[in-house]
C-alpha positions in Angstrom: -41.3 -16.9 -77.5 -44.8 -15.5 -78.2 -45.3 -14.6 -74.5 -42.0 -12.7 -74.5 -42.8 -10.7 -77.7 -46.3 -10.0 -76.4 -44.8 -8.7 -73.1 -42.2 -6.5 -74.8 -44.8 -5.1 -77.2 -47.2 -4.4 -74.3 -44.4 -2.6 -72.4 -43.5 -0.5 -75.4 -47.1 0.5 -76.0 -47.5 1.5 -72.3 -44.3 3.6 -72.6 -45.5 5.3 -75.8 -48.9 6.1 -74.4 -47.4 7.5 -71.2 -45.1 9.8 -73.1 -47.9 10.8 -75.5 -50.2 11.7 -72.5 -47.5 13.5 -70.6 -46.7 15.8 -73.6 -50.4 16.8 -73.8 -50.8 17.6 -70.2 -50.8 21.4 -69.3 -47.8 22.4 -67.3 -48.3 24.7 -64.2 -46.4 25.9 -61.3 -48.2 23.6 -58.9 -48.8 26.3 -56.3 -52.5 27.0 -57.1 -54.0 24.1 -55.1 -51.8 24.8 -52.1 -52.9 28.4 -52.0 -56.5 27.4 -52.3 -56.2 25.0 -49.4 -54.6 27.6 -47.2 -57.1 30.2 -48.0 -60.3 28.2 -47.8 -59.7 25.1 -45.7 -60.8 26.5 -42.4 -64.1 27.9 -43.9 -65.1 25.0 -46.0 -64.0 22.1 -43.8 -64.7 23.5 -40.4 -61.8 21.6 -38.9 -59.3 23.3 -36.5 -56.4 21.5 -38.0 -55.9 22.3 -41.7 -53.9 19.0 -42.4 -56.7 16.9 -41.0 -59.3 18.8 -42.9 -57.4 18.5 -46.2 -56.9 14.7 -45.6 -60.4 13.9 -44.5 -62.5 16.2 -46.7 -60.6 17.0 -49.9 -58.5 13.9 -50.2 -61.0 11.3 -48.8 -62.1 9.7 -52.2 -58.5 9.9 -53.6 -57.3 7.9 -50.5 -60.0 5.3 -50.8 -59.3 4.8 -54.5 -55.5 4.5 -53.9 -56.2 1.8 -51.2 -58.6 -0.1 -53.5 -56.0 -0.1 -56.3 -53.3 -1.3 -53.9 -55.7 -4.1 -52.8 -56.4 -5.2 -56.3 -52.7 -5.1 -57.3 -51.6 -7.2 -54.3 -54.4 -9.7 -54.9 -53.4 -9.9 -58.6 -49.8 -10.5 -57.7 -50.7 -13.2 -55.1 -53.0 -14.9 -57.7 -50.3 -14.8 -60.4 -47.5 -15.9 -58.2 -49.3 -19.2 -57.5 -48.9 -20.2 -61.2 -45.3 -21.0 -62.1 -46.0 -20.8 -65.9 -46.4 -17.1 -65.9 
């Protein structure tokens, strides 16, 4: 019973924090980064292919962090799935 109440309260807190943060974020049209990449990618990166340049230069650290988060998540799920009590 205590675990269930703790889990439900944790989910409610996460949802409330998510909505609070999303209300405070500035809204924009989303085209500014695309225009910047198109105008400056060839000069800054030096790659002939803009898509490859964006992926390997601009998004490199983002991709590495996404892969590490995925690895930690899968490891946590595998660790927790070994225990039937959870």
